[in-house]
ROTI-185467 format. One record per atom (N, C-alpha, C): x, y, z; residue in three letters; atom name. Coordinates in steps of 0.2 Angstrom, whole numbers. Example, Ala and Ser with C-alpha at 12.3 -4.5 7.8 and 13.67 -1.06 7.14 Angstrom:
<sites>
@px: 66 py: -28 pz: 39 aa: ALA at: N
@px: 62 py: -22 pz: 39 aa: ALA at: CA
@px: 66 py: -16 pz: 39 aa: ALA at: C
@px: 64 py: -11 pz: 35 aa: SER at: N
@px: 68 py: -5 pz: 36 aa: SER at: CA
@px: 64 py: 0 pz: 39 aa: SER at: C
</sites>
This chain:
<sites>
@px: -16 py: 123 pz: -100 aa: MET at: N
@px: -9 py: 121 pz: -101 aa: MET at: CA
@px: -9 py: 116 pz: -105 aa: MET at: C
@px: -4 py: 116 pz: -110 aa: ALA at: N
@px: -4 py: 111 pz: -115 aa: ALA at: CA
@px: 0 py: 105 pz: -113 aa: ALA at: C
@px: -2 py: 99 pz: -115 aa: GLU at: N
@px: 2 py: 93 pz: -113 aa: GLU at: CA
@px: 9 py: 93 pz: -116 aa: GLU at: C
@px: 13 py: 91 pz: -112 aa: VAL at: N
@px: 20 py: 90 pz: -114 aa: VAL at: CA
@px: 21 py: 83 pz: -117 aa: VAL at: C
@px: 23 py: 83 pz: -123 aa: ALA at: N
@px: 24 py: 76 pz: -126 aa: ALA at: CA
@px: 31 py: 74 pz: -125 aa: ALA at: C
@px: 32 py: 67 pz: -125 aa: PRO at: N
@px: 39 py: 65 pz: -124 aa: PRO at: CA
@px: 43 py: 67 pz: -131 aa: PRO at: C
@px: 49 py: 68 pz: -130 aa: GLN at: N
@px: 53 py: 70 pz: -135 aa: GLN at: CA
@px: 55 py: 64 pz: -140 aa: GLN at: C
@px: 55 py: 58 pz: -138 aa: LEU at: N
@px: 56 py: 53 pz: -142 aa: LEU at: CA
@px: 50 py: 50 pz: -144 aa: LEU at: C
@px: 50 py: 48 pz: -150 aa: GLU at: N
@px: 44 py: 45 pz: -154 aa: GLU at: CA
@px: 43 py: 37 pz: -152 aa: GLU at: C
@px: 48 py: 34 pz: -149 aa: SER at: N
@px: 48 py: 27 pz: -148 aa: SER at: CA
@px: 43 py: 25 pz: -143 aa: SER at: C
@px: 40 py: 19 pz: -143 aa: ARG at: N
@px: 35 py: 16 pz: -139 aa: ARG at: CA
@px: 39 py: 13 pz: -133 aa: ARG at: C
@px: 36 py: 13 pz: -127 aa: PRO at: N
@px: 39 py: 9 pz: -122 aa: PRO at: CA
@px: 39 py: 2 pz: -123 aa: PRO at: C
@px: 44 py: -1 pz: -120 aa: LEU at: N
@px: 45 py: -8 pz: -121 aa: LEU at: CA
@px: 39 py: -12 pz: -118 aa: LEU at: C
@px: 38 py: -18 pz: -120 aa: GLY at: N
@px: 32 py: -22 pz: -118 aa: GLY at: CA
@px: 33 py: -24 pz: -110 aa: GLY at: C
@px: 39 py: -25 pz: -109 aa: SER at: N
@px: 41 py: -27 pz: -102 aa: SER at: CA
@px: 40 py: -21 pz: -97 aa: SER at: C
@px: 42 py: -15 pz: -99 aa: VAL at: N
@px: 41 py: -9 pz: -95 aa: VAL at: CA
@px: 34 py: -8 pz: -94 aa: VAL at: C
@px: 30 py: -8 pz: -99 aa: LYS at: N
@px: 23 py: -7 pz: -99 aa: LYS at: CA
@px: 19 py: -12 pz: -94 aa: LYS at: C
@px: 21 py: -18 pz: -95 aa: THR at: N
@px: 18 py: -24 pz: -91 aa: THR at: CA
@px: 20 py: -23 pz: -84 aa: THR at: C
@px: 27 py: -21 pz: -82 aa: SER at: N
@px: 29 py: -21 pz: -75 aa: SER at: CA
@px: 25 py: -15 pz: -72 aa: SER at: C
@px: 25 py: -9 pz: -76 aa: LEU at: N
@px: 21 py: -3 pz: -73 aa: LEU at: CA
@px: 14 py: -5 pz: -72 aa: LEU at: C
@px: 11 py: -9 pz: -76 aa: THR at: N
@px: 4 py: -10 pz: -75 aa: THR at: CA
@px: 3 py: -15 pz: -69 aa: THR at: C
@px: 7 py: -20 pz: -68 aa: VAL at: N
@px: 7 py: -24 pz: -63 aa: VAL at: CA
@px: 8 py: -20 pz: -56 aa: VAL at: C
@px: 13 py: -16 pz: -56 aa: LEU at: N
@px: 14 py: -12 pz: -50 aa: LEU at: CA
@px: 9 py: -7 pz: -48 aa: LEU at: C
@px: 5 py: -5 pz: -53 aa: ALA at: N
@px: -1 py: 0 pz: -52 aa: ALA at: CA
@px: -6 py: -5 pz: -49 aa: ALA at: C
@px: -7 py: -11 pz: -52 aa: ALA at: N
@px: -12 py: -15 pz: -50 aa: ALA at: CA
@px: -11 py: -17 pz: -42 aa: ALA at: C
@px: -5 py: -19 pz: -41 aa: LEU at: N
@px: -3 py: -21 pz: -34 aa: LEU at: CA
@px: -4 py: -15 pz: -29 aa: LEU at: C
@px: -2 py: -9 pz: -31 aa: SER at: N
@px: -3 py: -3 pz: -26 aa: SER at: CA
@px: -10 py: -2 pz: -25 aa: SER at: C
@px: -14 py: -3 pz: -31 aa: GLY at: N
@px: -22 py: -2 pz: -30 aa: GLY at: CA
@px: -25 py: -7 pz: -25 aa: GLY at: C
@px: -22 py: -13 pz: -26 aa: LEU at: N
@px: -25 py: -19 pz: -22 aa: LEU at: CA
@px: -23 py: -18 pz: -14 aa: LEU at: C
@px: -17 py: -15 pz: -13 aa: VAL at: N
@px: -15 py: -14 pz: -6 aa: VAL at: CA
@px: -19 py: -8 pz: -4 aa: VAL at: C
@px: -20 py: -3 pz: -8 aa: ALA at: N
@px: -24 py: 2 pz: -5 aa: ALA at: CA
@px: -31 py: 0 pz: -3 aa: ALA at: C
@px: -34 py: -4 pz: -7 aa: LEU at: N
@px: -40 py: -7 pz: -6 aa: LEU at: CA
@px: -40 py: -11 pz: 1 aa: LEU at: C
@px: -35 py: -15 pz: 1 aa: TYR at: N
@px: -34 py: -19 pz: 8 aa: TYR at: CA
@px: -34 py: -15 pz: 14 aa: TYR at: C
@px: -30 py: -9 pz: 13 aa: VAL at: N
@px: -29 py: -5 pz: 19 aa: VAL at: CA
@px: -36 py: -1 pz: 20 aa: VAL at: C
@px: -39 py: 1 pz: 15 aa: ARG at: N
@px: -46 py: 4 pz: 16 aa: ARG at: CA
@px: -51 py: 0 pz: 19 aa: ARG at: C
@px: -52 py: -6 pz: 16 aa: PHE at: N
@px: -57 py: -10 pz: 19 aa: PHE at: CA
@px: -56 py: -15 pz: 24 aa: PHE at: C
@px: -50 py: -17 pz: 25 aa: ASN at: N
@px: -48 py: -21 pz: 31 aa: ASN at: CA
@px: -45 py: -17 pz: 37 aa: ASN at: C
@px: -40 py: -13 pz: 36 aa: LYS at: N
@px: -37 py: -10 pz: 42 aa: LYS at: CA
@px: -41 py: -4 pz: 44 aa: LYS at: C
@px: -43 py: 0 pz: 39 aa: ILE at: N
@px: -47 py: 6 pz: 41 aa: ILE at: CA
@px: -54 py: 4 pz: 43 aa: ILE at: C
@px: -57 py: -1 pz: 40 aa: GLY at: N
@px: -64 py: -3 pz: 41 aa: GLY at: CA
@px: -64 py: -6 pz: 48 aa: GLY at: C
@px: -59 py: -9 pz: 50 aa: ALA at: N
@px: -59 py: -12 pz: 57 aa: ALA at: CA
@px: -59 py: -6 pz: 62 aa: ALA at: C
@px: -55 py: -1 pz: 61 aa: LEU at: N
@px: -55 py: 5 pz: 66 aa: LEU at: CA
@px: -61 py: 9 pz: 66 aa: LEU at: C
@px: -65 py: 9 pz: 60 aa: LEU at: N
@px: -71 py: 12 pz: 60 aa: LEU at: CA
@px: -77 py: 9 pz: 63 aa: LEU at: C
@px: -76 py: 2 pz: 64 aa: SER at: N
@px: -82 py: -1 pz: 67 aa: SER at: CA
@px: -83 py: 1 pz: 75 aa: SER at: C
@px: -89 py: 2 pz: 77 aa: PRO at: N
@px: -90 py: 5 pz: 84 aa: PRO at: CA
@px: -88 py: 0 pz: 89 aa: PRO at: C
@px: -87 py: -6 pz: 88 aa: ASP at: N
@px: -86 py: -10 pz: 94 aa: ASP at: CA
@px: -78 py: -11 pz: 95 aa: ASP at: C
@px: -74 py: -7 pz: 92 aa: VAL at: N
@px: -67 py: -7 pz: 94 aa: VAL at: CA
@px: -65 py: -4 pz: 101 aa: VAL at: C
@px: -62 py: -8 pz: 105 aa: PRO at: N
@px: -61 py: -6 pz: 112 aa: PRO at: CA
@px: -55 py: -2 pz: 113 aa: PRO at: C
@px: -53 py: 3 pz: 109 aa: THR at: N
@px: -47 py: 7 pz: 109 aa: THR at: CA
@px: -49 py: 14 pz: 111 aa: THR at: C
@px: -44 py: 17 pz: 113 aa: ASP at: N
@px: -45 py: 24 pz: 115 aa: ASP at: CA
@px: -46 py: 28 pz: 109 aa: ASP at: C
@px: -51 py: 34 pz: 109 aa: THR at: N
@px: -53 py: 38 pz: 103 aa: THR at: CA
@px: -47 py: 41 pz: 100 aa: THR at: C
@px: -42 py: 44 pz: 104 aa: LEU at: N
@px: -36 py: 47 pz: 102 aa: LEU at: CA
@px: -32 py: 42 pz: 98 aa: LEU at: C
@px: -31 py: 36 pz: 101 aa: LYS at: N
@px: -27 py: 32 pz: 97 aa: LYS at: CA
@px: -30 py: 29 pz: 91 aa: LYS at: C
@px: -37 py: 29 pz: 91 aa: ARG at: N
@px: -40 py: 27 pz: 85 aa: ARG at: CA
@px: -39 py: 32 pz: 79 aa: ARG at: C
@px: -40 py: 39 pz: 81 aa: LEU at: N
@px: -39 py: 44 pz: 76 aa: LEU at: CA
@px: -32 py: 44 pz: 73 aa: LEU at: C
@px: -27 py: 43 pz: 78 aa: VAL at: N
@px: -20 py: 43 pz: 75 aa: VAL at: CA
@px: -19 py: 38 pz: 70 aa: VAL at: C
@px: -22 py: 32 pz: 72 aa: LYS at: N
@px: -21 py: 26 pz: 67 aa: LYS at: CA
@px: -25 py: 27 pz: 61 aa: LYS at: C
@px: -31 py: 30 pz: 61 aa: LEU at: N
@px: -35 py: 32 pz: 55 aa: LEU at: CA
@px: -31 py: 36 pz: 51 aa: LEU at: C
@px: -28 py: 42 pz: 54 aa: ARG at: N
@px: -24 py: 46 pz: 50 aa: ARG at: CA
@px: -18 py: 43 pz: 46 aa: ARG at: C
@px: -15 py: 38 pz: 50 aa: GLN at: N
@px: -9 py: 35 pz: 47 aa: GLN at: CA
@px: -12 py: 30 pz: 41 aa: GLN at: C
@px: -17 py: 27 pz: 42 aa: TYR at: N
@px: -20 py: 22 pz: 37 aa: TYR at: CA
@px: -22 py: 26 pz: 31 aa: TYR at: C
@px: -26 py: 32 pz: 32 aa: TYR at: N
@px: -28 py: 36 pz: 26 aa: TYR at: CA
@px: -22 py: 39 pz: 23 aa: TYR at: C
@px: -17 py: 40 pz: 26 aa: THR at: N
@px: -11 py: 43 pz: 22 aa: THR at: CA
@px: -8 py: 38 pz: 18 aa: THR at: C
@px: -7 py: 32 pz: 21 aa: VAL at: N
@px: -5 py: 26 pz: 17 aa: VAL at: CA
@px: -9 py: 25 pz: 11 aa: VAL at: C
@px: -16 py: 25 pz: 12 aa: CYS at: N
@px: -21 py: 24 pz: 7 aa: CYS at: CA
@px: -20 py: 29 pz: 1 aa: CYS at: C
@px: -19 py: 35 pz: 3 aa: TYR at: N
@px: -18 py: 40 pz: -2 aa: TYR at: CA
@px: -12 py: 40 pz: -6 aa: TYR at: C
@px: -7 py: 38 pz: -3 aa: VAL at: N
@px: 0 py: 37 pz: -6 aa: VAL at: CA
@px: 0 py: 32 pz: -11 aa: VAL at: C
@px: -4 py: 26 pz: -9 aa: LEU at: N
@px: -4 py: 20 pz: -14 aa: LEU at: CA
@px: -9 py: 22 pz: -20 aa: LEU at: C
@px: -14 py: 26 pz: -18 aa: SER at: N
@px: -18 py: 29 pz: -24 aa: SER at: CA
@px: -14 py: 33 pz: -29 aa: SER at: C
@px: -10 py: 37 pz: -26 aa: GLU at: N
@px: -6 py: 42 pz: -30 aa: GLU at: CA
@px: -1 py: 38 pz: -34 aa: GLU at: C
@px: 2 py: 33 pz: -31 aa: CYS at: N
@px: 6 py: 28 pz: -35 aa: CYS at: CA
@px: 3 py: 26 pz: -41 aa: CYS at: C
@px: -3 py: 24 pz: -41 aa: THR at: N
@px: -6 py: 21 pz: -47 aa: THR at: CA
@px: -6 py: 27 pz: -53 aa: THR at: C
@px: -8 py: 33 pz: -51 aa: ALA at: N
@px: -7 py: 38 pz: -56 aa: ALA at: CA
@px: 0 py: 40 pz: -58 aa: ALA at: C
@px: 5 py: 39 pz: -54 aa: LEU at: N
@px: 11 py: 41 pz: -55 aa: LEU at: CA
@px: 14 py: 35 pz: -60 aa: LEU at: C
@px: 12 py: 29 pz: -59 aa: PHE at: N
@px: 14 py: 24 pz: -64 aa: PHE at: CA
@px: 12 py: 26 pz: -71 aa: PHE at: C
@px: 6 py: 28 pz: -72 aa: GLY at: N
@px: 3 py: 30 pz: -78 aa: GLY at: CA
@px: 7 py: 36 pz: -81 aa: GLY at: C
@px: 9 py: 41 pz: -77 aa: VAL at: N
@px: 13 py: 47 pz: -79 aa: VAL at: CA
@px: 20 py: 44 pz: -82 aa: VAL at: C
@px: 23 py: 39 pz: -78 aa: ALA at: N
@px: 29 py: 37 pz: -80 aa: ALA at: CA
@px: 28 py: 33 pz: -87 aa: ALA at: C
@px: 23 py: 29 pz: -88 aa: LEU at: N
@px: 22 py: 26 pz: -94 aa: LEU at: CA
@px: 20 py: 31 pz: -100 aa: LEU at: C
@px: 17 py: 36 pz: -98 aa: ARG at: N
@px: 16 py: 42 pz: -103 aa: ARG at: CA
@px: 22 py: 45 pz: -105 aa: ARG at: C
@px: 26 py: 46 pz: -100 aa: TYR at: N
@px: 33 py: 50 pz: -102 aa: TYR at: CA
@px: 37 py: 45 pz: -106 aa: TYR at: C
@px: 36 py: 39 pz: -106 aa: GLN at: N
@px: 40 py: 34 pz: -110 aa: GLN at: CA
@px: 38 py: 33 pz: -117 aa: GLN at: C
@px: 32 py: 37 pz: -118 aa: GLY at: N
@px: 29 py: 37 pz: -125 aa: GLY at: CA
@px: 23 py: 33 pz: -126 aa: GLY at: C
@px: 20 py: 31 pz: -121 aa: ALA at: N
@px: 13 py: 27 pz: -122 aa: ALA at: CA
@px: 8 py: 32 pz: -124 aa: ALA at: C
@px: 3 py: 30 pz: -127 aa: SER at: N
@px: -3 py: 35 pz: -129 aa: SER at: CA
@px: -7 py: 36 pz: -123 aa: SER at: C
@px: -11 py: 41 pz: -124 aa: VAL at: N
@px: -16 py: 44 pz: -119 aa: VAL at: CA
@px: -21 py: 38 pz: -118 aa: VAL at: C
@px: -23 py: 34 pz: -123 aa: ARG at: N
@px: -28 py: 29 pz: -122 aa: ARG at: CA
@px: -25 py: 23 pz: -117 aa: ARG at: C
@px: -18 py: 23 pz: -118 aa: GLU at: N
@px: -15 py: 17 pz: -114 aa: GLU at: CA
@px: -14 py: 19 pz: -106 aa: GLU at: C
@px: -14 py: 26 pz: -105 aa: VAL at: N
@px: -13 py: 28 pz: -98 aa: VAL at: CA
@px: -19 py: 30 pz: -94 aa: VAL at: C
@px: -25 py: 31 pz: -98 aa: ILE at: N
@px: -31 py: 33 pz: -95 aa: ILE at: CA
@px: -33 py: 28 pz: -89 aa: ILE at: C
@px: -33 py: 22 pz: -90 aa: PRO at: N
@px: -35 py: 17 pz: -85 aa: PRO at: CA
@px: -31 py: 18 pz: -78 aa: PRO at: C
@px: -25 py: 21 pz: -79 aa: PHE at: N
@px: -21 py: 22 pz: -73 aa: PHE at: CA
@px: -24 py: 28 pz: -69 aa: PHE at: C
@px: -26 py: 33 pz: -73 aa: PHE at: N
@px: -29 py: 39 pz: -69 aa: PHE at: CA
@px: -36 py: 38 pz: -67 aa: PHE at: C
@px: -40 py: 34 pz: -71 aa: LEU at: N
@px: -46 py: 33 pz: -68 aa: LEU at: CA
@px: -46 py: 28 pz: -62 aa: LEU at: C
@px: -42 py: 23 pz: -62 aa: GLY at: N
@px: -41 py: 19 pz: -56 aa: GLY at: CA
@px: -39 py: 23 pz: -50 aa: GLY at: C
@px: -34 py: 28 pz: -51 aa: ALA at: N
@px: -32 py: 32 pz: -45 aa: ALA at: CA
@px: -38 py: 37 pz: -43 aa: ALA at: C
@px: -42 py: 39 pz: -47 aa: LEU at: N
@px: -48 py: 43 pz: -45 aa: LEU at: CA
@px: -53 py: 39 pz: -41 aa: LEU at: C
@px: -54 py: 33 pz: -43 aa: ILE at: N
@px: -58 py: 29 pz: -40 aa: ILE at: CA
@px: -56 py: 27 pz: -33 aa: ILE at: C
@px: -49 py: 26 pz: -32 aa: LEU at: N
@px: -46 py: 24 pz: -26 aa: LEU at: CA
@px: -46 py: 31 pz: -21 aa: LEU at: C
@px: -45 py: 36 pz: -24 aa: PHE at: N
@px: -46 py: 43 pz: -20 aa: PHE at: CA
@px: -53 py: 43 pz: -17 aa: PHE at: C
@px: -58 py: 42 pz: -21 aa: GLY at: N
@px: -65 py: 42 pz: -19 aa: GLY at: CA
@px: -66 py: 37 pz: -13 aa: GLY at: C
@px: -63 py: 31 pz: -14 aa: LEU at: N
@px: -64 py: 26 pz: -9 aa: LEU at: CA
@px: -60 py: 27 pz: -3 aa: LEU at: C
@px: -55 py: 31 pz: -3 aa: CYS at: N
@px: -51 py: 32 pz: 3 aa: CYS at: CA
@px: -52 py: 39 pz: 6 aa: CYS at: C
@px: -58 py: 42 pz: 4 aa: TYR at: N
@px: -60 py: 48 pz: 7 aa: TYR at: CA
@px: -60 py: 47 pz: 15 aa: TYR at: C
@px: -57 py: 52 pz: 19 aa: PRO at: N
@px: -57 py: 50 pz: 26 aa: PRO at: CA
@px: -64 py: 51 pz: 29 aa: PRO at: C
@px: -66 py: 46 pz: 34 aa: ARG at: N
@px: -72 py: 46 pz: 37 aa: ARG at: CA
@px: -70 py: 45 pz: 45 aa: ARG at: C
@px: -74 py: 49 pz: 49 aa: LEU at: N
@px: -73 py: 48 pz: 56 aa: LEU at: CA
@px: -76 py: 42 pz: 59 aa: LEU at: C
@px: -74 py: 39 pz: 64 aa: PRO at: N
@px: -78 py: 34 pz: 67 aa: PRO at: CA
@px: -85 py: 36 pz: 69 aa: PRO at: C
@px: -90 py: 31 pz: 69 aa: SER at: N
@px: -97 py: 33 pz: 70 aa: SER at: CA
@px: -98 py: 35 pz: 77 aa: SER at: C
@px: -93 py: 34 pz: 82 aa: ASP at: N
@px: -94 py: 36 pz: 89 aa: ASP at: CA
@px: -88 py: 39 pz: 91 aa: ASP at: C
@px: -86 py: 45 pz: 89 aa: PRO at: N
@px: -80 py: 48 pz: 91 aa: PRO at: CA
@px: -79 py: 50 pz: 99 aa: PRO at: C
@px: -85 py: 50 pz: 102 aa: GLY at: N
@px: -85 py: 52 pz: 109 aa: GLY at: CA
@px: -84 py: 46 pz: 114 aa: GLY at: C
@px: -85 py: 40 pz: 112 aa: SER at: N
@px: -84 py: 34 pz: 116 aa: SER at: CA
@px: -78 py: 31 pz: 114 aa: SER at: C
@px: -76 py: 26 pz: 119 aa: GLY at: N
@px: -70 py: 23 pz: 117 aa: GLY at: CA
@px: -66 py: 21 pz: 123 aa: GLY at: C
</sites>
């Protein structure tokens, strides 16, 4: 499938590019926070919560992590749609792929206890 190029040949405004870059970075940082602080705390074996509650919380946190990872890529799509070059938006997509890899769901190490 061929890439659909924007109809306008104009470049995106510097402020638009900067704001989308900042928003992508913030969503990536929040995704990392959720992954390593919130999910990491639930994955530790010494958490004294019920297994079912842990799994429900894990599903919620992983969903948030994936949504924030996808936001990073969507900000790149928005920038590309406004006329940015492919070289300018590749970091958005690479960042999203890295975040997707880090947010890959893992079960707690002891799903039977709790």
